[in-house]
C-alpha positions in Angstrom: 0.0 0.0 0.0 1.4 3.4 -0.9 2.3 5.8 1.8 -0.3 8.6 2.3 0.5 11.9 0.8 1.3 14.7 3.3 -0.3 18.1 2.9 2.3 20.9 3.0 2.2 24.1 4.9 -0.1 27.0 3.9 2.0 28.8 1.3 2.0 25.7 -1.0 -1.0 24.0 0.5 -3.6 25.4 -1.9 -1.5 24.4 -5.0 -1.1 21.0 -3.4 -4.9 20.7 -2.8 -5.4 21.7 -6.4 -3.2 18.8 -7.5 -5.2 16.5 -5.2 -8.5 17.6 -6.6 -7.2 17.1 -10.2 -6.1 13.6 -9.3 -9.4 12.9 -7.5 -11.2 14.0 -10.6 -9.6 11.1 -12.5 -10.5 8.6 -9.8 -7.3 8.6 -7.7 -8.5 7.1 -4.3 -5.3 7.9 -2.5 -5.4 11.6 -3.6 -9.0 11.7 -2.4 -8.1 10.1 0.9 -5.4 12.8 1.5 -7.8 15.6 0.4 -10.4 14.2 2.7 -8.0 14.2 5.7 -6.9 17.7 4.9 -10.3 19.3 4.6 -12.8 17.3 6.7 -11.9 19.0 10.0 -12.4 22.4 8.5 -15.6 21.4 6.8 -17.0 19.9 10.0 -16.1 23.2 11.8 -18.0 25.3 9.3 -21.0 23.0 9.3 -21.1 22.7 13.1 -21.1 26.5 13.6 -24.3 26.6 11.4 -26.1 23.5 12.6 -25.0 23.3 16.2 -25.9 19.7 16.3 -23.0 17.2 16.2 -24.9 14.3 14.5 -26.3 16.5 11.8 -23.0 18.3 11.3 -21.2 15.0 10.8 -23.8 13.9 8.3 -23.6 17.2 6.3 -19.8 17.1 6.4 -19.9 13.6 5.0 -22.3 14.7 2.2 -20.0 17.6 1.3 -16.9 15.4 1.1 -18.9 12.9 -1.0 -19.8 15.8 -3.3 -16.1 16.8 -3.5 -15.4 13.2 -4.8 -18.3 13.4 -7.3 -17.7 16.9 -8.6 -13.9 17.2 -8.5 -13.8 17.5 -12.3 -15.9 20.7 -12.0 -13.4 22.5 -9.8 -12.0 25.6 -11.6 -8.8 27.0 -10.0 -9.3 30.4 -11.6 -12.4 30.9 -9.5 -10.6 30.4 -6.2 -8.7 28.0 -4.0 -9.8 24.4 -3.2 -10.4 25.1 0.5 -12.7 28.1 -0.4 -14.5 25.9 -3.0 -15.1 23.1 -0.5 -16.0 25.3 2.5 -18.4 27.2 0.3 -20.1 23.9 -0.6 -20.2 23.1 3.2 -21.7 26.4 4.1 -24.4 26.1 1.4 -25.2 22.5 2.3 -25.5 23.5 6.1 -27.7 26.5 5.3 -29.9 24.3 3.1 -30.3 21.8 6.0 -31.3 24.6 8.4 -33.9 25.9 6.0 -35.3 22.4 5.3 -35.5 21.7 9.1 -37.2 25.1 9.8 -39.7 24.5 7.0 -40.4 21.0 8.3 -40.9 22.3 11.8 -43.2 25.0 10.6 -45.3 22.5 8.6 -45.5 20.2 11.6 -46.5 23.1 14.0 -49.2 24.2 11.5 -50.6 20.7 11.1 -50.6 20.2 14.9 -52.3 23.6 15.5 -55.0 22.9 12.9 -55.7 19.4 14.2 -55.9 20.8 17.8 -58.3 23.5 16.6 -60.5 21.0 14.8 -60.6 18.7 17.9 -61.5 21.7 20.1 -64.2 22.9 17.7 -65.6 19.4 17.5 -65.8 19.0 21.2 -67.2 22.4 21.7 -69.8 21.8 19.0 -70.8 18.5 20.5 -71.3 20.2 23.9 -73.3 23.0 22.4 -75.5 20.6 20.4 -76.1 18.5 23.6 -77.1 21.6 25.6 -79.4 22.8 22.8 -81.1 19.4 22.7 -81.6 19.5 26.4 -83.2 23.0 26.2 -85.5 21.8 23.4 -86.6 18.7 25.4 -87.2 20.9 28.5 -89.3 23.3 26.5 -91.2 20.5 24.7 -92.1 19.2 28.2 -93.9 22.5 28.9 -96.3 22.1 26.0 -99.6 20.4 26.0 -99.7 16.7 24.9 -101.3 17.6 21.6 -98.8 20.4 20.8 -95.8 18.2 21.8 -97.1 15.2 19.8 -97.9 17.2 16.8 -94.5 19.0 16.7 -92.5 15.8 17.3 -94.4 13.9 14.6 -94.0 16.8 12.1 -90.4 17.9 12.9 -88.7 14.7 14.1 -90.5 12.1 12.0 -91.1 14.4 9.0 -94.9 13.9 8.7 -97.2 16.3 7.0 -100.0 18.2 8.7 -102.5 15.7 7.2 -100.5 12.7 8.3 -100.2 14.0 11.8 -104.0 14.7 11.9 -104.7 11.2 10.7 -102.3 9.6 13.2 -103.6 11.6 16.2 -107.2 11.2 15.0 -107.7 14.9 15.3 -109.1 17.5 12.9 -106.5 19.0 10.5 -107.4 22.6 11.6 -106.9 21.7 15.3 -103.5 20.1 14.5 -102.4 23.2 12.6 -103.5 25.5 15.4 -101.8 23.4 18.1 -98.6 23.3 16.1 -98.6 27.0 15.6 -99.3 27.7 19.3 -96.7 25.1 20.3 -94.1 26.7 18.0 -94.8 30.1 19.6 -94.4 28.7 23.1 -91.2 26.9 22.1 -89.8 30.1 20.6 -90.6 32.0 23.9 -89.1 29.2 26.0 -85.9 29.0 24.0 -85.6 32.8 23.8 -85.4 32.9 20.1 -86.3 36.3 18.5 -89.4 36.5 16.3 
């Protein structure tokens, strides 16, 4: 196994990193290994400052170094040094991770809030309906038997005036009058405006 390449001091380091990127671009694993060792610590530092989470920072740093392997052929020395190129990729990747995480958190909070509102509204509505039914029952109990029976048959069973009159064996005009009087008394009892 060949001996690992050493990265020289800063004055010649960028030129040396450029050579390593050029060799990595043609598939030189040893050059990539040396490039990886030379830059991973700095990449991790940039990413950790942005993400502040060790596990995510390591993951993003790994993604960046994998991107270096995949895109080494696209490196252009005239645009800047290797370290700047790689650290810029690291910065962009970390910022993207933060934005994605914030968007996901916002979506989850919005979904949770809307589901809680719905659950609250459903419970509130059920309680209101139950109270309203109790009020109607109480008020129906204050009506005469003929008024209550006529209204229950017409409004809860859906019968017509004529069907109610036949079922109760009462003249149609009497049923109509009792229903009208019963509705007036229900309105007053329930406190509904005219």
